[in-house]
C-alpha positions in Angstrom: 113.9 120.8 68.0 115.8 117.6 67.4 119.2 116.1 68.2 121.2 112.9 67.9 119.0 111.5 70.6 115.6 113.0 69.8 113.4 112.8 66.7 110.4 115.0 66.0 107.6 113.0 64.3 104.0 113.8 63.7 104.2 116.8 66.1 105.7 114.6 68.9 109.2 114.2 70.3 110.6 110.7 70.6 113.9 109.0 71.5 115.6 108.7 68.1 114.7 105.5 66.3 112.1 104.4 68.8 108.4 104.8 69.6 109.3 105.9 73.2 108.1 109.4 73.7 110.4 112.0 75.3 107.4 112.8 77.5 107.7 109.3 79.1 111.3 109.7 79.9 111.1 113.2 81.2 108.1 112.6 83.4 109.9 109.6 85.0 113.1 111.7 85.4 111.1 114.6 87.0 109.6 112.0 89.5 113.1 111.1 90.5 113.4 107.8 88.7 117.0 106.8 88.1 118.2 106.6 84.4 118.8 102.8 85.0 115.2 102.3 86.1 114.0 104.4 83.1 115.9 102.0 80.8 114.4 99.0 82.5 110.9 100.5 82.1 111.4 101.4 78.5 113.8 98.7 77.1 113.1 99.8 73.6 115.4 102.8 74.3 118.2 100.3 73.9 121.0 101.9 76.0 121.7 104.0 79.1 123.6 106.4 76.8 120.3 107.1 75.0 118.5 107.7 78.3 121.2 110.2 79.4 121.1 111.7 75.9 117.4 112.4 76.3 117.8 113.8 79.8 120.7 116.0 78.6 118.6 117.2 75.7 115.8 118.1 78.1 118.2 120.0 80.4 119.7 121.9 77.5 116.3 122.8 76.1 114.3 122.9 79.3 112.1 125.9 78.5 111.1 124.6 75.0 110.6 121.1 76.3 108.5 122.2 79.3 106.3 124.3 76.9 106.0 121.2 74.7 105.0 119.0 77.7 102.4 121.6 78.8 100.9 121.5 75.3 100.9 117.7 75.4 99.2 117.8 78.8 96.5 120.2 77.6 95.9 118.1 74.5 95.6 114.9 76.6 93.1 116.7 79.0 91.1 117.8 76.0 91.0 114.3 74.5 90.0 112.8 77.8 87.1 115.3 78.1 85.9 114.7 74.6 86.3 110.9 74.9 85.6 109.8 78.5 86.2 106.3 79.6 83.1 104.2 80.4 82.1 104.4 84.0 82.9 100.7 84.7 86.4 101.1 83.4 87.0 104.3 85.4 86.0 102.4 88.5 88.3 99.5 87.7 91.2 101.8 87.1 90.6 103.7 90.3 90.6 100.4 92.3 93.8 99.3 90.5 95.5 102.7 91.3 94.6 102.3 95.0 96.0 98.8 95.1 99.5 100.0 93.9 101.7 101.0 96.8 102.8 104.6 96.8 106.5 105.5 97.0 
């Protein structure tokens, strides 16, 4: 499952030639973030063309990518359950999240 804009490495999907995960771009896109804002958030992508290329790849392969994202979510949940953050850090993160204005 690769293209000109997407590489598969170590079981993960990344924007070609970068360490930026496809997950990061697609989650932002699905939240309604504009491609220009995605590029500002992940400058290592390098160009707006590559952001649009990743989005186009997602839309053309939506079922497979959604399945991949579900597997990644399950893996992340499993890792969090097996390796919980210390209570103090959890408290600090919760406070920081509450301080961030919601859109």
